[in-house]
C-alpha positions as CSV (number, residue, x, y, z in Angstrom):
1,X,11.8,60.3,-6.9
2,X,14.3,62.6,-8.6
3,X,16.2,61.5,-11.7
4,X,19.6,63.1,-12.5
5,X,22.3,62.6,-15.2
6,X,25.7,61.3,-14.2
7,X,27.2,64.7,-15.0
8,X,24.6,66.4,-12.8
9,X,25.2,63.8,-10.0
10,X,29.0,64.6,-10.1
11,X,28.3,68.3,-9.9
12,X,25.8,68.1,-7.1
13,X,26.8,65.0,-5.2
14,X,26.9,66.8,-1.8
15,X,23.3,68.1,-2.2
16,X,22.1,64.8,-3.5
17,X,23.5,63.0,-0.5
18,X,21.7,65.5,1.8
19,X,18.5,64.8,-0.1
20,X,19.0,61.0,0.2
21,X,19.7,61.4,3.9
22,X,16.5,63.3,4.3
23,X,14.6,60.3,2.8
24,X,14.5,61.2,-0.9
25,X,15.3,58.5,-3.6
26,X,17.5,59.7,-6.4
27,X,18.0,57.8,-9.6
28,X,21.2,58.4,-11.6
29,X,20.9,57.9,-15.3
30,X,23.2,57.8,-18.3
31,X,21.7,58.8,-21.7
32,X,18.2,58.6,-20.1
33,X,18.6,55.0,-18.8
34,X,18.6,54.5,-15.0
35,X,21.9,53.1,-13.7
36,X,21.9,53.5,-10.0
37,X,19.7,54.5,-7.1
38,X,20.9,56.7,-4.2
39,X,18.8,56.0,-1.1
40,X,19.3,56.6,2.6
41,X,20.9,53.8,4.7
42,X,18.7,52.7,7.6
43,X,20.4,53.9,10.7
44,X,18.2,52.1,13.1
45,X,19.6,50.8,16.3
46,X,21.7,47.6,16.2
47,X,20.6,44.9,18.6
48,X,23.1,42.2,19.8
49,X,21.8,38.8,19.0
50,X,19.3,40.0,16.3
51,X,20.4,37.1,14.1
52,X,20.4,34.4,16.8
53,X,18.8,31.2,15.4
54,X,18.8,32.6,11.8
55,X,22.4,31.6,10.9
56,X,23.7,28.1,11.1
57,X,27.4,27.1,10.9
58,X,28.6,23.8,9.7
59,X,30.5,21.9,12.5
60,X,33.7,22.1,10.4
61,X,33.7,25.9,10.9
62,X,34.9,25.4,14.5
63,X,37.6,22.9,13.6
64,X,41.2,24.2,13.7
65,X,42.7,25.1,10.3
66,X,45.4,22.8,8.9
67,X,49.0,24.1,9.5
68,X,49.5,24.7,5.7
69,X,46.5,27.1,5.7
70,X,47.7,28.9,8.8
71,X,51.1,29.3,7.2
72,X,49.5,30.8,4.1
73,X,47.7,33.4,6.3
74,X,50.9,34.4,8.1
75,X,52.9,35.2,5.0
């Protein structure tokens, strides 16, 4: 894990992004205190239906919106 200052991160952002994309974890610190972590985003394949059965909607979700609310969205 690499730790860099905010100023260093600004100056070397492109290289740090390349390192993160390659799997390295970078911690960005201000005055020696960790503030943020730069990590790669998992680019695994997306599967349709992967959340089937894991998400539940209240029945009201499928009810039509009241006219007043529809009017507010159309402004």
